[in-house]
N, C-alpha and C positions, 0 to 999 in steps of 0.2 A: 885962356884955354876954356875955362868954365863958361865964360860969356859966349864963346863961339859954339859950345855944345848946347847951351840953352837956346841960342838962335836957331840951330839946326833942328832941335826938337820943335820949336814954334813953327818953323817953316814946314816941317813934315806934317804937323797937326793941321795946318791951314789947307794942305792938299787932301786930307782925309775928309770924305763926305760924312757929315754927322746926320744921323737919322733920329727922328723923334716920333713917338706915338703917345696918344692919350686915350685912356680907357675910362668910360663913365658908367656908373651903375645905373641901370634902368629901374629894376625892382628885383629883390632877392638876389639871385646870382645871374640874372639877365644883364648883359653888358653890351655897350656899343663902343667900338674903338675907331679912331681916325688917325691916320699917319700923314706923312709929308705930302702924299698925292691928293689928300683932301677927301678921299672916299671913306664912307662909313661902312663898318662891318659889324654885324650883330653876332654876338657869341652868347651861348646859353647852355644850360645843363638840363638834365631830366627833371621832371616834376618832383620825383622823390628826393631830390637834393635841393629843392627850393627854386628851381628854374621853371620856365614856361615852355621848354622844349621848342623854342622859336628861332633858334640859330645854331650854327655849327659849334662844335666843341673846340676849345683852343688847340688841342693836338690834331684835330682834323684840319684846321687851318694851317698848321705847321706842315702837314703832308701836302696840302694843296699848294702851299708856297714852294716847297721843294719841287713838286711836279711842274708847276708853272715856270719856275726858274729854268729847269733843265729843258722843258719843252720849247721855251723861247730861244734858248741857245741852239738847240738842234735845228729848229726851223731856220734860224738866222744863218747858221753854218751851211746847211744844205742849200739855202737860197743863194748864198755867195758862191757855192760850187755849181750853181745853175741846175740843181736837181729839182725837178717839178714834183710836188706832192699834191695829192687830192685831199688828203686828210692825215692828221697825226693825233693819236690818242695816247695819253700816258696813264697807265694803270699802276697804282702803288699798293702794295700789301706790306703791312708792318705788324710784327709780333711785339708784344709788350710783356714786361716783367709782371709776375703775379703779385708781387708785394710793392708797397709804396716806397719810393716814387715809382710809378708804373711806366718806366722809361721804355723806349723802343730797344729791342734786343736784336732785331734783324729787320732789314728793309729790302724789298725787291721793287725795282722800278722797271716796268716793261713798256717799251715803245711799240705801238702798233701803227705802222706807216702804210698808207694806201697810196698807190701811184703806179704807173706803168714805167718800166725801164729804170727803176730806182736802183742804183749801184749799191750792192751790199757793203762794199769797202767804204763808200762815202758815209753810209749810215753808221757803221762801226766807228769810224774816225770822228764823226760829229758827236756821238755819244761819249766817246773817250775824252774829247776836248771839253765837253760840257762838264763831265764829272771830275776831270783832273785839273782844269784850268779856269773855267769861266763861271760855273754856278756856285755862287757864294753860299747859298742855302745847303747845297749838297756837301760843300767843303766843311761847313760847321757840323753837319750831321755826322759825316763819316769820321770826324775826330772822336766820336764816342760810340758809334755802332757800325757794324759792317753793312755796306750797301752793295747789293748785287744788281746787275743790269741785264736785261734781255731785250730782244727785239724780234719783231715779226714784220715781214714785208708782204703786203697783200696787193694783188693786181686790182686796178680799178674795174668796176663793173662796166661791161660793154654798154654803150649808149645805143638806144634803138627803140 
């Protein structure tokens, strides 16, 4: 019985994609990180904290990751529904606690979608599926902070 349980755990662990990242100090608190995709990202802090102000702050990257994750989901879902978009912008606002650790206390993700004849129901469903099923970053974030979503559908500018 224990042997079968251990094999089941090993089998499930083999199916789980492991992710790795490496962070290197450049100078002071200036850092460069690389993950499985092989792309480098520069992170830095303000000069008053020993940085060179030459890169995004780690929490900014966290918001960019959540925004990118949900944007890719929504685009993919709408494409599968044959909804044509001219543009999609994700705007994120986050409030933080005043005391350390200065965690996010509220997050608003707004989708600004540009296109003609974009069905509102399809947009609502795509956002819902991203937030509730597909976006791993949002799932991790919403475990500790409320996430609100909003959207705006704008018509494409007339060509002429």
